[in-house]
All heavy atoms as an XYZ file, in Angstrom:
634
protein
N     -34.504    168.104     83.456
C     -35.449    167.061     83.094
C     -34.744    165.719     82.933
O     -35.155    164.726     83.524
C     -36.199    167.456     81.829
C     -37.114    166.373     81.305
C     -38.381    166.215     81.840
C     -36.712    165.517     80.294
C     -39.228    165.219     81.380
C     -37.550    164.529     79.824
C     -38.806    164.367     80.367
O     -39.646    163.387     79.917
N     -33.719    165.713     82.114
C     -33.042    164.450     81.813
C     -32.396    163.815     83.037
O     -32.340    162.596     83.139
C     -31.983    164.665     80.736
C     -32.551    164.983     79.382
C     -31.440    165.261     78.394
C     -31.990    165.718     77.066
N     -30.926    166.097     76.144
N     -31.918    164.641     83.950
C     -31.192    164.127     85.108
C     -32.099    163.432     86.115
O     -31.761    162.367     86.620
C     -30.436    165.272     85.784
C     -29.521    164.899     86.941
C     -28.421    163.952     86.486
C     -28.904    166.161     87.526
N     -33.275    163.986     86.407
C     -34.138    163.400     87.438
C     -35.616    163.303     87.059
O     -36.276    162.324     87.370
C     -34.033    164.214     88.721
C     -32.728    164.054     89.412
C     -32.831    164.452     90.858
N     -31.621    164.093     91.558
C     -30.615    164.912     91.773
N     -30.669    166.143     91.359
N     -29.545    164.496     92.429
N     -36.147    164.322     86.441
C     -37.590    164.417     86.239
C     -38.119    163.292     85.352
O     -39.132    162.668     85.667
C     -37.984    165.790     85.650
C     -37.451    166.931     86.535
C     -39.483    165.886     85.448
C     -37.833    166.839     88.000
N     -37.444    163.003     84.256
C     -37.901    161.946     83.353
C     -38.045    160.624     84.088
O     -39.059    159.932     83.942
C     -36.984    161.791     82.153
C     -37.471    160.674     81.224
C     -36.905    160.758     79.855
C     -37.315    159.650     78.936
N     -38.639    159.101     79.033
N     -37.069    160.263     84.891
C     -37.135    158.993     85.626
C     -38.310    158.976     86.604
O     -39.015    157.967     86.716
C     -35.826    158.746     86.364
N     -38.537    160.079     87.289
C     -39.660    160.160     88.232
C     -40.977    159.978     87.492
O     -41.837    159.190     87.908
C     -39.658    161.500     88.992
C     -38.423    161.626     89.882
C     -40.935    161.652     89.818
C     -38.193    163.024     90.435
N     -41.138    160.690     86.390
C     -42.385    160.608     85.625
C     -42.556    159.244     84.969
O     -43.664    158.697     84.942
C     -42.450    161.717     84.581
C     -42.458    163.151     85.123
C     -42.493    164.160     83.980
C     -43.602    163.383     86.091
N     -41.472    158.674     84.443
C     -41.558    157.358     83.806
C     -42.029    156.287     84.784
O     -42.857    155.445     84.440
C     -40.207    156.943     83.214
C     -39.872    157.646     81.916
O     -40.743    158.339     81.347
O     -38.714    157.499     81.469
N     -41.514    156.304     85.989
C     -41.849    155.276     86.976
C     -43.233    155.493     87.587
O     -43.956    154.532     87.841
C     -40.776    155.237     88.097
C     -41.214    154.376     89.257
C     -39.457    154.742     87.534
N     -43.616    156.742     87.784
C     -44.833    157.030     88.544
C     -46.012    157.533     87.727
O     -47.146    157.495     88.216
C     -44.520    158.072     89.622
C     -43.517    157.566     90.611
O     -43.839    156.757     91.462
N     -42.273    158.030     90.494
N     -45.784    158.000     86.516
C     -46.857    158.685     85.783
C     -47.052    158.186     84.354
O     -48.182    157.947     83.926
C     -46.575    160.182     85.733
S     -46.163    160.915     87.327
N     -45.980    158.076     83.602
C     -46.072    157.719     82.181
C     -46.087    156.209     82.000
O     -45.429    155.656     81.127
C     -44.918    158.346     81.405
N     -46.862    155.539     82.828
C     -46.946    154.094     82.788
C     -48.128    153.669     81.908
O     -48.994    154.469     81.578
C     -47.128    153.537     84.211
O     -48.290    154.122     84.786
C     -45.923    153.850     85.082
N     -48.152    152.404     81.543
C     -49.228    151.880     80.707
C     -50.577    152.146     81.377
O     -50.739    151.936     82.568
C     -49.026    150.368     80.471
C     -50.215    149.781     79.731
C     -47.745    150.127     79.701
N     -51.506    152.644     80.613
C     -52.876    152.949     81.028
C     -52.976    154.188     81.908
O     -54.023    154.458     82.467
C     -53.537    151.756     81.705
N     -51.922    154.959     82.008
C     -52.003    156.215     82.774
C     -51.706    157.389     81.850
O     -52.552    157.789     81.087
C     -51.068    156.183     83.978
S     -51.673    155.088     85.287
N     -50.501    157.914     81.896
C     -50.171    159.102     81.106
C     -49.096    158.805     80.060
O     -48.203    159.614     79.829
C     -49.735    160.239     82.030
C     -50.811    160.662     82.972
N     -51.968    161.277     82.547
C     -50.920    160.536     84.309
C     -52.746    161.521     83.595
N     -52.135    161.074     84.674
N     -49.225    157.635     79.433
C     -48.333    157.313     78.325
C     -48.955    157.828     77.024
O     -50.055    158.374     77.028
C     -48.057    155.812     78.266
C     -49.305    154.965     78.000
O     -50.433    155.495     78.092
O     -49.144    153.772     77.700
N     -48.258    157.668     75.920
C     -48.723    158.207     74.639
C     -49.923    157.459     74.071
O     -50.583    157.960     73.166
C     -47.584    158.204     73.632
N     -50.252    156.301     74.612
C     -51.381    155.526     74.109
C     -52.670    155.875     74.841
O     -53.707    156.094     74.239
C     -51.093    154.014     74.207
C     -49.910    153.653     73.309
C     -52.325    153.195     73.820
C     -49.370    152.266     73.503
N     -52.617    155.954     76.155
C     -53.830    156.165     76.943
C     -54.053    157.623     77.338
O     -55.169    158.080     77.409
C     -53.822    155.282     78.196
C     -53.934    153.830     77.864
C     -52.822    153.040     77.745
C     -55.181    153.271     77.649
C     -52.935    151.699     77.422
C     -55.310    151.923     77.324
C     -54.173    151.135     77.210
N     -53.017    158.338     77.659
C     -53.012    159.748     78.066
C     -54.296    160.191     78.761
O     -55.058    161.014     78.286
C     -52.624    160.694     76.929
C     -53.390    160.586     75.641
C     -54.513    161.371     75.417
C     -52.965    159.727     74.647
C     -55.202    161.294     74.220
C     -53.657    159.636     73.454
C     -54.770    160.429     73.238
O     -55.448    160.344     72.054
N     -54.502    159.648     79.962
C     -55.665    160.009     80.768
C     -55.753    161.514     80.973
O     -54.753    162.183     81.194
C     -55.623    159.302     82.118
C     -55.945    157.833     81.997
O     -56.739    157.438     81.161
N     -55.329    157.023     82.824
N     -56.951    162.042     80.888
C     -57.238    163.473     81.047
C     -56.457    164.333     80.059
O     -56.224    165.509     80.295
C     -56.949    163.928     82.477
O     -57.747    163.218     83.394
N     -56.026    163.743     78.956
C     -55.290    164.485     77.949
C     -53.859    164.809     78.342
O     -53.221    165.641     77.711
N     -53.347    164.154     79.369
C     -51.996    164.425     79.862
C     -51.067    163.304     79.411
O     -51.283    162.134     79.722
C     -51.987    164.526     81.405
C     -50.575    164.690     81.926
C     -52.864    165.679     81.859
N     -50.029    163.679     78.678
C     -49.007    162.730     78.239
C     -47.688    163.154     78.879
O     -47.266    164.301     78.744
C     -48.853    162.718     76.708
C     -50.190    162.446     76.030
C     -47.819    161.673     76.288
C     -50.154    162.592     74.521
N     -47.061    162.232     79.570
C     -45.820    162.547     80.288
C     -44.680    161.623     79.856
O     -43.849    161.229     80.660
C     -46.057    162.421     81.799
C     -47.135    163.347     82.365
C     -47.443    162.990     83.807
C     -46.720    164.795     82.242
N     -44.626    161.302     78.567
C     -43.649    160.339     78.083
C     -42.354    160.952     77.571
O     -41.391    160.242     77.330
C     -44.272    159.463     77.005
C     -44.621    160.234     75.738
O     -44.775    161.477     75.811
O     -44.741    159.598     74.680
N     -42.300    162.258     77.383
C     -41.065    162.896     76.921
C     -41.038    164.347     77.414
O     -42.003    164.826     78.014
C     -40.928    162.805     75.395
C     -42.034    163.522     74.653
O     -42.441    164.638     75.005
N     -42.548    162.897     73.603
N     -39.944    165.023     77.140
C     -39.769    166.386     77.642
C     -40.857    167.334     77.143
O     -41.474    168.051     77.927
C     -38.387    166.926     77.256
C     -38.235    168.387     77.584
C     -38.027    168.797     78.897
C     -38.345    169.368     76.598
C     -37.921    170.141     79.227
C     -38.242    170.710     76.911
C     -38.028    171.088     78.219
O     -37.941    172.423     78.544
N     -41.095    167.342     75.841
C     -42.050    168.282     75.264
C     -43.444    168.099     75.850
O     -44.095    169.065     76.244
C     -42.084    168.124     73.726
O     -40.763    168.369     73.226
C     -43.061    169.097     73.085
N     -43.895    166.861     75.925
C     -45.226    166.589     76.470
C     -45.303    166.888     77.969
O     -46.308    167.409     78.450
C     -45.627    165.137     76.212
C     -45.888    164.859     74.753
O     -46.259    165.740     73.995
N     -45.698    163.614     74.351
N     -44.263    166.554     78.697
C     -44.257    166.802     80.136
C     -44.269    168.292     80.434
O     -45.043    168.759     81.275
C     -43.027    166.150     80.782
O     -43.070    164.749     80.610
N     -43.444    169.040     79.742
C     -43.418    170.481     79.936
C     -44.790    171.083     79.635
O     -45.309    171.883     80.420
C     -42.360    171.117     79.036
C     -42.284    172.615     79.156
C     -41.263    173.201     78.203
C     -41.295    174.710     78.294
N     -40.656    175.365     77.183
N     -45.396    170.681     78.528
C     -46.716    171.198     78.157
C     -47.756    170.860     79.217
O     -48.604    171.700     79.563
C     -47.132    170.633     76.805
N     -47.701    169.662     79.753
C     -48.670    169.247     80.774
C     -48.532    170.068     82.044
O     -49.527    170.449     82.662
C     -48.502    167.761     81.080
N     -47.316    170.353     82.439
C     -47.115    171.121     83.670
C     -47.370    172.607     83.464
O     -47.752    173.303     84.393
C     -45.725    170.861     84.256
C     -45.679    169.603     85.064
C     -45.426    168.389     84.463
C     -45.926    169.620     86.427
C     -45.412    167.212     85.201
C     -45.913    168.462     87.173
C     -45.663    167.246     86.559
N     -47.189    173.096     82.252
C     -47.465    174.510     81.980
C     -48.962    174.795     81.875
O     -49.419    175.855     82.288
C     -46.790    174.945     80.674
C     -45.307    175.116     80.786
C     -44.677    175.538     79.474
O     -45.111    175.080     78.395
O     -43.721    176.332     79.534
N     -49.717    173.868     81.301
C     -51.109    174.168     80.984
C     -52.148    173.444     81.837
O     -53.319    173.747     81.746
C     -51.374    173.839     79.513
O     -51.231    172.438     79.300
N     -51.751    172.516     82.637
C     -52.692    171.741     83.449
C     -52.252    171.804     84.911
O     -51.116    172.120     85.211
C     -52.726    170.294     82.969
C     -53.098    170.168     81.500
C     -53.936    168.959     81.257
C     -54.262    168.805     79.803
N     -55.530    169.342     79.438
N     -53.142    171.450     85.819
C     -52.786    171.493     87.248
C     -51.972    170.274     87.692
O     -52.238    169.675     88.736
C     -54.153    171.550     87.929
C     -55.051    170.813     87.004
C     -54.553    171.152     85.614
N     -50.979    169.894     86.920
C     -50.205    168.689     87.215
C     -49.460    168.781     88.538
O     -49.427    167.815     89.298
C     -49.225    168.398     86.076
O     -49.930    168.215     84.867
N     -48.855    169.916     88.820
C     -48.132    170.068     90.084
C     -49.102    169.995     91.259
O     -48.824    169.335     92.265
C     -47.341    171.374     90.102
C     -46.347    171.536     91.244
C     -45.348    170.385     91.297
C     -45.601    172.848     91.108
N     -50.243    170.615     91.131
C     -51.284    170.558     92.157
C     -51.708    169.108     92.390
O     -51.902    168.681     93.530
C     -52.465    171.410     91.723
S     -53.876    171.373     92.827
N     -51.830    168.348     91.317
C     -52.264    166.947     91.415
C     -51.240    166.095     92.148
O     -51.597    165.302     93.024
C     -52.529    166.383     90.022
N     -49.950    166.247     91.827
C     -48.961    165.403     92.503
C     -48.701    165.862     93.930
O     -48.303    165.056     94.764
C     -47.639    165.281     91.712
C     -46.930    166.614     91.594
C     -47.863    164.614     90.382
C     -45.517    166.516     91.096
N     -48.958    167.136     94.210
C     -48.850    167.610     95.594
C     -50.112    167.255     96.387
O     -50.152    167.398     97.591
C     -48.616    169.116     95.613
C     -47.230    169.497     95.090
C     -47.070    170.991     94.935
C     -46.862    171.660     96.249
N     -46.594    173.112     96.109
N     -51.130    166.788     95.674
C     -52.420    166.389     96.227
C     -53.054    167.518     97.029
O     -53.553    167.334     98.130
C     -52.279    165.102     97.045
C     -51.819    163.953     96.188
C     -51.897    162.601     96.850
O     -52.302    162.468     98.001
N     -51.500    161.582     96.124
N     -53.066    168.697     96.414
C     -53.688    169.872     97.011
C     -55.183    169.854     96.739
O     -55.653    169.206     95.797
C     -53.063    171.143     96.431
C     -51.599    171.278     96.757
C     -50.928    172.480     96.115
O     -51.398    172.958     95.064
O     -49.934    172.925     96.680
N     -55.930    170.574     97.539
C     -57.374    170.660     97.374
C     -57.752    171.196     96.011
O     -57.078    172.061     95.458
N     -58.824    170.672     95.456
C     -59.304    171.130     94.164
C     -58.665    170.427     92.985
O     -58.995    170.710     91.844
N     -57.745    169.519     93.240
C     -57.081    168.788     92.161
C     -57.276    167.291     92.371
O     -57.326    166.821     93.507
C     -55.577    169.074     92.151
S     -55.177    170.772     91.764
N     -57.358    166.557     91.278
C     -57.440    165.108     91.351
C     -56.082    164.580     91.795
O     -55.077    164.816     91.118
C     -57.815    164.536     89.981
C     -57.986    163.033     89.883
C     -59.130    162.564     90.793
C     -58.262    162.637     88.450
N     -56.012    163.917     92.954
C     -54.716    163.466     93.460
C     -54.064    162.415     92.565
O     -54.713    161.483     92.111
C     -55.034    162.890     94.842
C     -56.494    162.780     94.942
C     -57.110    163.547     93.825
N     -52.796    162.623     92.329
C     -52.001    161.703     91.519
C     -50.769    161.270     92.301
O     -50.266    162.030     93.114
C     -51.553    162.382     90.223
C     -52.674    162.661     89.254
S     -53.297    161.128     88.593
C     -54.965    161.577     88.204
N     -50.251    160.081     92.067
C     -50.764    159.089     91.135
C     -52.053    158.460     91.655
O     -52.181    158.141     92.840
C     -49.655    158.067     91.018
C     -48.760    158.282     92.185
C     -48.994    159.656     92.671
N     -52.982    158.277     90.761
C     -54.292    157.763     91.123
C     -54.183    156.302     91.547
O     -53.528    155.499     90.893
C     -55.240    157.893     89.940
C     -56.682    157.685     90.300
C     -57.605    158.049     89.153
O     -57.217    157.986     87.991
N     -58.816    158.427     89.476
N     -54.785    155.975     92.674
C     -54.774    154.605     93.177
C     -53.457    154.175     93.769
O     -53.229    152.986     93.995
N     -52.574    155.126     94.021
C     -51.259    154.804     94.601
C     -50.931    155.833     95.676
O     -51.603    156.855     95.803
C     -50.184    154.813     93.520
N     -49.908    155.540     96.452
C     -49.477    156.474     97.481
C     -48.947    157.756     96.859
O     -48.419    157.746     95.739
C     -48.372    155.855     98.344
C     -48.874    154.692     99.188
O     -50.082    154.660     99.515
O     -48.055    153.818     99.524
N     -49.063    158.827     97.599
C     -48.504    160.117     97.185
C     -47.002    159.951     96.971
O     -46.340    159.200     97.695
C     -48.777    161.153     98.279
C     -48.283    162.536     97.971
C     -48.605    163.485     99.117
C     -48.020    164.855     98.866
N     -48.237    165.743    100.004
N     -46.480    160.665     95.996
C     -45.037    160.634     95.770
C     -44.306    161.145     97.004
O     -44.835    161.990     97.746
C     -44.659    161.514     94.577
C     -45.168    161.108     93.208
C     -44.691    162.105     92.166
C     -44.727    159.717     92.843
N     -43.102    160.673     97.190
C     -42.274    161.145     98.298
C     -42.055    162.649     98.151
O     -41.940    163.165     97.035
C     -40.931    160.416     98.298
N     -41.998    163.343     99.276
C     -41.795    164.789     99.255
C     -40.550    165.176     98.473
O     -40.533    166.193     97.785
C     -41.714    165.343    100.679
C     -43.059    165.338    101.384
O     -44.107    165.263    100.705
O     -43.068    165.416    102.622
N     -39.501    164.358     98.556
C     -38.268    164.680     97.825
C     -38.500    164.666     96.323
O     -37.962    165.511     95.595
C     -37.155    163.698     98.201
O     -37.535    162.371     97.883
N     -39.314    163.741     95.822
C     -39.606    163.684     94.390
C     -40.469    164.861     93.962
O     -40.244    165.452     92.902
C     -40.304    162.363     94.048
C     -39.524    161.092     94.354
C     -40.332    159.863     93.969
C     -38.173    161.085     93.674
N     -41.430    165.209     94.793
C     -42.280    166.370     94.505
C     -41.433    167.642     94.478
O     -41.614    168.501     93.617
C     -43.425    166.480     95.520
C     -44.385    165.291     95.341
C     -44.174    167.804     95.364
C     -45.427    165.150     96.428
N     -40.487    167.733     95.386
C     -39.596    168.902     95.428
C     -38.796    169.020     94.136
O     -38.646    170.116     93.592
C     -38.665    168.837     96.647
O     -39.474    168.861     97.828
C     -37.687    169.996     96.672
N     -38.271    167.911     93.622
C     -37.538    167.947     92.349
C     -38.435    168.480     91.232
O     -38.027    169.338     90.454
C     -37.045    166.552     91.945
C     -35.839    166.067     92.694
C     -35.832    164.816     93.286
C     -34.690    166.841     92.798
C     -34.726    164.342     93.965
C     -33.572    166.380     93.482
C     -33.601    165.132     94.058
O     -32.504    164.675     94.731
N     -39.658    167.970     91.160
C     -40.578    168.398     90.099
C     -40.959    169.860     90.270
O     -41.000    170.624     89.305
C     -41.821    167.487     90.063
C     -41.403    166.061     89.685
C     -42.858    168.021     89.077
C     -42.488    165.022     89.858
N     -41.205    170.270     91.498
C     -41.560    171.669     91.748
C     -40.397    172.597     91.384
O     -40.611    173.642     90.768
C     -41.954    171.861     93.211
C     -42.426    173.266     93.502
C     -43.087    173.378     94.868
O     -43.350    172.399     95.534
N     -43.349    174.599     95.278
N     -39.192    172.227     91.730
C     -38.017    173.040     91.365
C     -37.856    173.110     89.852
O     -37.523    174.167     89.315
C     -36.762    172.468     92.006
S     -36.653    172.757     93.776
N     -38.076    172.002     89.182
C     -38.007    171.972     87.720
C     -39.001    172.971     87.131
O     -38.661    173.773     86.254
C     -38.285    170.546     87.245
C     -38.387    170.357     85.760
C     -37.385    170.534     84.848
C     -39.531    169.931     85.035
N     -37.849    170.232     83.586
C     -39.167    169.856     83.677
C     -40.837    169.585     85.398
C     -40.050    169.461     82.675
C     -41.719    169.198     84.408
C     -41.325    169.143     83.068
N     -40.228    172.963     87.640
C     -41.257    173.877     87.147
C     -40.904    175.334     87.469
O     -40.998    176.212     86.620
C     -42.617    173.509     87.742
N     -40.501    175.584     88.699
C     -40.206    176.959     89.127
C     -38.994    177.536     88.410
O     -38.845    178.756     88.344
C     -39.977    176.982     90.634
C     -41.261    176.775     91.430
C     -41.038    176.661     92.923
O     -39.874    176.604     93.379
O     -42.046    176.608     93.648
N     -38.137    176.687     87.883
C     -36.938    177.153     87.178
C     -37.107    177.152     85.672
O     -36.114    177.171     84.933
C     -35.730    176.330     87.614
C     -35.282    176.713     89.000
O     -34.774    177.802     89.222
N     -35.523    175.841     89.967
N     -38.343    177.104     85.207
C     -38.596    177.237     83.773
C     -38.495    175.968     82.976
O     -38.278    176.011     81.763
N     -38.600    174.809     83.607
C     -38.611    173.514     82.928
C     -37.341    173.243     82.111
O     -37.402    172.928     80.924
C     -39.842    173.392     82.001
C     -41.135    173.727     82.687
C     -41.699    175.012     82.556
C     -41.793    172.822     83.488
C     -42.883    175.329     83.183
C     -42.969    173.135     84.130
C     -43.507    174.395     83.974
O     -44.680    174.721     84.614
N     -36.171    173.357     82.730
C     -34.952    173.104     81.972
C     -34.878    171.640     81.499
O     -35.337    170.739     82.182
C     -33.824    173.408     82.969
C     -34.458    173.267     84.320
C     -35.889    173.643     84.135
N     -34.340    171.486     80.321
C     -34.248    170.152     79.743
C     -33.007    169.451     80.271
O     -32.908    168.311     80.430
C     -34.212    170.215     78.220
C     -34.400    168.868     77.575
C     -34.589    168.944     76.074
O     -34.661    170.033     75.499
O     -34.714    167.878     75.487
C-alpha cells in the first residue's frame, strides 16, 4: 500500500469532493490504508476502476486509469491488501 497504492488513490480517487474523508461519495473513503482496505473488501471498488459491467465506472468524469495502475491495485487486493 505505502509503496504504490496510496499514491495512486490519492491522485485519482481520494481527491476533494470524491472519496476523501469529507465527501466520501457512495460511502467510500480512500484517504488512508484502513479506509482503502475496507472499501476494496466490502464494495465493488476494483470492478469500478476496471470499469466492468454492472459497476459505476471510476474515476467518475475522468479517463479510465492506466492498465498498469489497475494492475497494481488488483495485485494489492489479490495479495491480501498488504500495508
